[in-house]
N, C-alpha and C positions, 0 to 999 in steps of 0.2 A: 281364403281371407278370413272367414269366420273363425278358424282355429287360431289365427294370429291375434285378432282383436277381442276374442271371447272373454279373456280375463284381464283386459287392459282397463285403464281409467275410462276411456270412451265406451268400452263394452259395458262396464257397470252403469254408466249413465244411460245408455240405450235400454238396458234392462230395467232401470228405475223408471224411466219415462214411460215405457210400454208395460210396466208392471209385470215383467217377466215373460211377456209374450214372445219376444225375440231373444235369440242367443240363449236358449234354454240349455240347462245341464241335463244329463241323462236321467237323473233321478226325478227331475221335474216332468219329464215325459212319461216316466214309469215309476211312480212312488214305491212300488213293491221292491225296487232294487235295494231298499235300505238294508235288507237282510244280507245282501252280498257285500255291502260296505261295512258291515259289522264284523269285527275281528272276534271270533269265538274264543280263541286262545286268550286274548287280553281281557275279554269280558269275564271269563272264568277266573282269571287271576284277580280281577276286581272283586268278584264274589268271595274269593277265598282270603285274600290278603289286603284288599282295599287299595291296591295300586296295580297298574298293568304290567309291572315287572321291569320297567325302564326308568322309574322315578326314584331318586335317591332319598327324598325326604320321608319321614315316617307317615304311615297311613293315617288319614283323618278319621274322625269318628263317623259311624254310619249316619246317613241322612234319613230322616223319617218322612221326607217329602218326595222321595223318588216315586214317580208315577206308576212305574210298572212293577213295583214290589208287591208280591202276593204271598199268600200263606198256603203252604201245601205240606203233605206228609202227615203222618199220624201224630207227630209231636208239635205240629203247628209251625215248623221251621219255615222261614221265608226262602223262596227260591227265585232265581232269575228265569223268567218265562222263556225267552228264546233258546237258552242253553239247557234249562232244567237243572242248573247247578245250585245246590243249597248255598245260602249266603251265611258266611260265618257271623254269628251274632255279635262278636266283639270287634273284629277288624273289617269284615266284608262290607261291600257297598253294591247296591243294585244299579250298576251303570253299564250300558251297552256301548262299547268302545268303537268309535267310527275310525276306520283305517282305509288304506288302499284295498281295493277288492281282490287284487292279486299283484304279483310282482311286475305285471305288464300294464298296470293301470295307466291310461294315457294322460291323466291329469297330473301324474307324478312328474316333476321336471326332469328327473333322471331318465324317464322314458320318452321324452320328446324326441322328435326326429332330429337327425344331425343338422339338417338345414335350419330348423327352428332354433336349435342351440347356437349355431353359428351366428344367426341373425340377432339373437338376444345378446350374445357376447359382443357383437359389433355395437349394439346400442349402449351397453355398459362402457365400452371403450370410447364411444363418441361422447357420452356424458362426462367421462373422466377427462378427456381432452378439452372439452368445452369449458370445464371449470378450471382445470390446471393451467390453461393458457392465460388465465387472468393474472397469474403472478408475474408475467413478463410482457404481455401484449403492448403495454404502453411505454415500454422502456425507451423506444426511439423518440418519444415525445417529451422526454425529461428536460430538454432545453426550454421548452415553453412552460413546463411546470415551474422551473426556476424563475423564469421571467415573470410569470403570473403571480407566484406566491413568495418568491425570495428564498434563497438557500439559507440565509441567516435564521429564518423561521424554523427550518428543518433542524438546524443545530440547537436552537433555543428550545424546541419542543421535545426532541428526542435525545439530545446530547450526543449526536452521532456526527462524525466527520469522515471524509473520504480522502484517502491518500492520493494526491496528485498535484504536481506543480503546474500542470498544463491547463490552461483555461478551458479548452474544449472538453476536458474530461470532468470538470466540476459538476455538470448537470447530473451525473450518475449518482451523486449523493442523494438526490430526491428519489431516484428510482429504487435504490437499495433500502432506503428507510421505509418507503411505502411497501416494498416487497416483504420486508421483515414483518410488518403488521399483517399483511395478507397471509404469510406463512404461519404466523402465530395463530391466526384465526383457523387455519387449516388444522392445527394441532389440537386446539381446544374443542372445536365442533364435534369431531367424531366421538369424544368421550360421552356426549349426550345422544347424538343421532344414531350411532352404530348399535349400541345396546337396545335402543328403542325398537330397531328393526327386528330384534329377536323376540319381541313380545308377540305371541300368536294373534292377538286381537288387532294388531297394527300391521305387521308385515313389512316388506321392503318398499313397495311402490308408494305408499303414502309419504314415507320419509323422502324418497328420491324426488317425487314430483312436487310435494309441498315445499321442500327447501329450495328446489330449483326455481319454482315460481317466485319466491321471495328474492332469490339471487338475481333473477332477471329484473324485477321491479326496482331493486336497490341500485342497479346500474344508473338509473335516471338521476337520483340526487347526487351520485358520485360524479357523473359527467357534468352536472350543473353546479357543482360546488363553487362557491364564491370565496372561500377562504381555505387555507391549508388544513386547519383543524377539522373542518367538515370532510375534506377529502380523506384524511387519515382515519377518521371515525368510520366512514362507510367502506373504506378499504378493509378495515378489520372485520366489520360486520359481514361483508360479502364473502370474505374468506371463511368466517365462522359458519355462515348459513350454507355455503356451497360445498362444505367439506365432507358430507357423509359418504359419498361414493369413493373417496380416497381410502377409506377403510372397509366399507361394506361391499365395494365392488368385487373384491376377492371372495367374499362370502357368497355373493350372488352367483358367481361362476361355480363355486363349490356346490351350490344347490343343484346345478344341472349336470355336472360331470362327475363320473365315478372317480375315486381317488387315483386310479392308474392313468386317467386322461386329464385330470384337473390341471396338472402342471403346464400343459399346452395352452389352455385358456388363460392361466395366470401369466404366462409369458407374453401372449399377445396384449393382454391388459397392461402389462408393465411397459410395453412399447408405447401405448397410448399415453401413459403418464409421462414418458420421456418426451414425446412429441410436443406436449403443452409448453413447458418453459423454453424448449429449443426453438420452436417455430413462432413463439410469441413475438419476438423482436421483428421477425420477417413480416408477419401478418399485420402488425401495427405500424411498420415503418413507413409505408407509402402514405397512409392517412395522416400520420404525425407530421410528415414533411410538408404537406399541403394545408392541413386543417388544424394542426395542433394536437395536444395531448388528449383533449376531451373526445376527439373522434375515435381514438383507440378504445375508449370506454363504450362508445356507441357500437363499435364493431363487436365488442365482447357481448353487449346486450343482444345484438342481432344473432350472433352465433349461438349463444345460450338459449335465446328465445326460440330459434328454429329447433334446437335440440329438445326443448320443452314440448313443442308441438309433436315431434316424432315420438317422444316417450308417451305422451297422453294417448296417442292413437295405437301405438304398436308395442309397448313394453308390457308383457304379462307379469303377473306375480310369480316369483320364483321360490318363495318361502314355503316349504312343505307344511310347516306348522300352521301357517295362515290359511293355506288352501284347505287343509283338513278341518280347521276350525270353521270356516265358512260352509264347508260341506255338511258338517254336523248341524250347524244352525239352520241350513235349508231343510235338512231331513226332519228336524224337530217341527218346523213350520208345516211341512207337507203331511207328516204322519200324526202329529199330535203327541208323539212319544217324547216326553220331556227329558228322559234320561239317556238320550243319544248324545254322546259327547266325544270329542276327539281327545287323544292322549294329552296333548299340550294344554287343552282346555281344562282337563281335570287337574293338571298341575297348576294352571294359572288361576283357577277359581279359589285356590287357597291363598293367593297373594293379596295382600293389602296394598293400598297406595304407597305405603312406606316401603314394602317389598319391591314394588315397581321402581321407585326412586333409587333404591339400593342397587338394583340390577343396572339401571341406566347410568348411574354416576359412580357408585362405589366399586362395582365389579371390575371394570377395566383397571382401576388403580390397584386393587388388591391382587388381581392376577399378575399385574406387571411387577409388583414389588415383593410378593410372597412366593412366587414361583421362580426358582433359580434359572430354569431354562428360558423362560419368557424374559426375565430381566437381562440375562447375558446377551441373548440374541437381539433384543430391542436396543440394548446399549450399543451394540456393534453397529446396527443399522442406523441408529441415531448419530453415532460418530461419523459414519460415511456421509450422512445427510448434512451434518454440520460442516464437514470438510468440503462438501460440494459447494455450499453457499459462501464459505470463506474463499474458496478457490475462484468462484465466479467473480469475486471482487477484483481479481487480477485481470479479467478480460479487457475492460476499458483501458487499463494501464498498458497492457501488452499491445493490443491491436489498434487502439486509438492513439496512445502515447508513443509507442515504439514504431509501429508499422504505418501510422498515419491513415488508418481506415476512417472513412466517413461513417455516419450513423447506419446507413443501409448495409454497408460492407461489414461493419462491426457485428451486425446481427447474423451475417453469414458465417462468422467464426464459430458459432455454436453448432453448425451442421455436422462437424466432426463427431460430436457426441451422438447425434442421431445415427450417423453411419456406423459407428461402433456397435450400437444397440441392434441394428439390423443385421450386421455381419455375424454376430454371435448366435442368432436364432437357429440357422440350419444345423450347426454342430451340436448345439444344446438339445434340439429336438431329436437329432439322431442318437445322442447319448440316452435320452429318455426311452426311446423306442428299443434300442439295442441292449441296454444294460439295466435300466430301472424297471420297465414293465415286466420282464420275465421274473422278477423277484417278488411280485405280488402273489399272495397265497390264493387258495381256491375261493375265499370269501371276498376277494378284491381288496385285500389289506396289505399294507407295507409298513414295516417298522419305520417310524419317523426318522431315525438316525440315518437311514439309507438315502435320505433326501440331501444330506449335507456335503457329500464329496464335491459338487460344483462350487459350493461356498468356500471349500478349502482352496480350490484353484483361483476363484475370483478374488479372494483376499489379496493375492500377490499383484493383481493388475492395478490396484489403487495406488500403491507407492510407485510402481513403474510409471504410471501416468504423471504423477506429481513431480517426480524427478525429471522425467523427459520434458514436460512442459516448462518447468522452472528454468532449466539450464539451456533450453533451446530458444527461449524468448529473449533475443538480443538482435540488434540491427544487422550484425554480420551473418545471421542465419535466416534463411528464407522463411516467410510467414507460414508456409504450409507445414513446417515441422512441428510447431506447437499445436496446430490443428490436428495433425496426425496423432500426436501424443495425447490429445484430449479424448480420442476415441477409446483409449484403454480404460478410462474411467467408466465409460458406459458399459464396456464388457464386464468389468469387475462388479459394478453395481447390479447389472442384470443377473449375473450368476448368484450374487449374494442375496438379492431381494427374492428371487424365485425360490431359491433353496430354503430361505428362512420362512417365507410366507407359507410354503407348502408344508414345511416341518411343523409350524405352529398349527396349521389346519388339521394335520394328521394327529398331532399329540393332544389337541384340545378341540375335538369336533363339536362338542356341545356348547362351546363358548367362543366359537370362531370370531364372530363380530366383535365381541368384547376384547379378545386378545389382540385383534388387528387394530382396534381403536386405541389400545394402549401403545401399540407399536407406532401408530401415526402420531399420537401425542408426543412421544419421546423424540421421534425424529424431527417433527416440526418444531419442537421446543429448542432442540439443538440447532436446527436450521435458522431459527429466528434469533437465537442468542449468540451463537459462535461468531457471526460477523462483527459483533460489538468490539472484539479485540483484534479484528483483521487490520484495522486502520494502523494501529501502532506497529503491528508486526511487519506489514508491507513497507511502512515508512522507514522503519529502522533496519530491516534486513534486506530489502529489495526482493524482487520477484523470485530470483533463484533460491536464496536461502529460506525465504518465507515458505515457498512451495516444498522445499526439502524438510522443513520442520513438520509440515503436514504429512509428508511421506513417512517420516520416522514415527509419527503418532499412529499412522495406519498400520505400520509394521507391528507395533505393540499388541494390536488386537487380532492379528492373524491367527493366534492359537485357539481362539474361542470355538470355532466349529470343530477343530480337532479334538478339543476336550469334550465337547458334547457328543461327538461321534463315539468316543470311548466310554463315557460315563452317563450318557443321556438316558439309557434304559434304566439304570439304577435310580436316577433322579425321578424318572416318571413313576416308578413303582412306589416311591415314597411320597408322591404328590396326592393331594385330595381331589384335584380337578383333572389331571391328565389321564388319558386313556392308557390302560395297562394290559388289556387282553389281546395282544397281538400274538 
């Protein structure tokens, strides 16, 4: 149990209250271990070049305040005491670089036991599901939303209408309008929160737990909203505040798993994301029928509140940069040697508040629009996400309007998507094990382009789904047929998302959270914006042709992974940010 809570929020609280008496780290029990934690190779590089060899910016000028700088040799040249390395007078710095003591250091998330990695992955999935379910959990309560606030106010406020001539489908106007605001918050939030988690002094946990706490608290004014403007405002804010895991969750999994195993974790995490909007109508349906829409928000608060408690007690920090930063800080306090610093800290101490702001806000945008590979793949994923939310607009028309489902039954129509996502996992994992893992080199590396074949296959399932669903949705065809057709969308999305997210993680390992934040921004923007023209399309074309238009649009983008598979390596070599040394 100590291993689990040692580096969690509650573990840090226990250490603070007891002043480090309990849950001590190894170096606190034996301060002499600091020499084992010092990387001699990187310390020598600091003395020679002013950087440990992995930092791209120019070396800063030598510091005259480093405590362990001494003078030695006949010419009075300064040397680094632990290594005896002379310090270059122009570029060198006397800094002892703190690192993992060896490749088996148990504090390195890559070296955690399989059981611990699986448990932490479960926590990330639970967090993702607990937040993502908020986009759909109150959909069954939209009738009471319309009754309490009035549909005309939705139209006046957002200028949105929903296509349907049937009275019982009208309430879904409020649902999709609110849902767009929630999704818009999802897209904007990671642009701030995800890059912030890359800052060594912050790490992932403060971002996860801090934002989730506010997310839980904000459910109270949402549920107690007395007018529709308040409801819309807090729906957007909760989407914005609760969004970081939707981008950073993949980076957290990448912190723990080697590249040849990371795709398995990303795959399970992807299923958790699917479960949110799919199970939302089911989870909220019973409460909405008996207590109204506000009780679905209370359910969301209880669920996310329980998740918050679990994370506070059991979620350890996964960011290696943050773990090493805190190790170096402890060693300085224990030994009094002030030039013990982690590699990320050395880089970070050169950053001004302006630099931090640029990393947090500008980097995701610049990477998204200046890197052709990032832009093309994010555009493709954004398109799929946009198509998904346009397509979702047809579910009330099809299952409530055509097949006369009630609210609870209409929620069950989404289960086909979940089934498709589950069905695709075994063959995908077999493909990874049989064909992808053997292609990793001796250093555990794989050319990013080899991640793309599943995306080439997955791209074809999206139009198949849309054509199948559109033309089987008619009274003369059994309702199970469009539900079966909907499963193909999940198969295609799963293959596309997993291939793209792993490709981006391999190609941009140093900027993973920022790249994924840009991905989340684009897909959420499309998801929030595309349904704006769904009304006219479904009204004028009908379900069959409207879905076919979406299918044809999906076909246009199918070549993107094929193009990157062929030319991706050339593009990477011309990039300033992508990794090239495969």
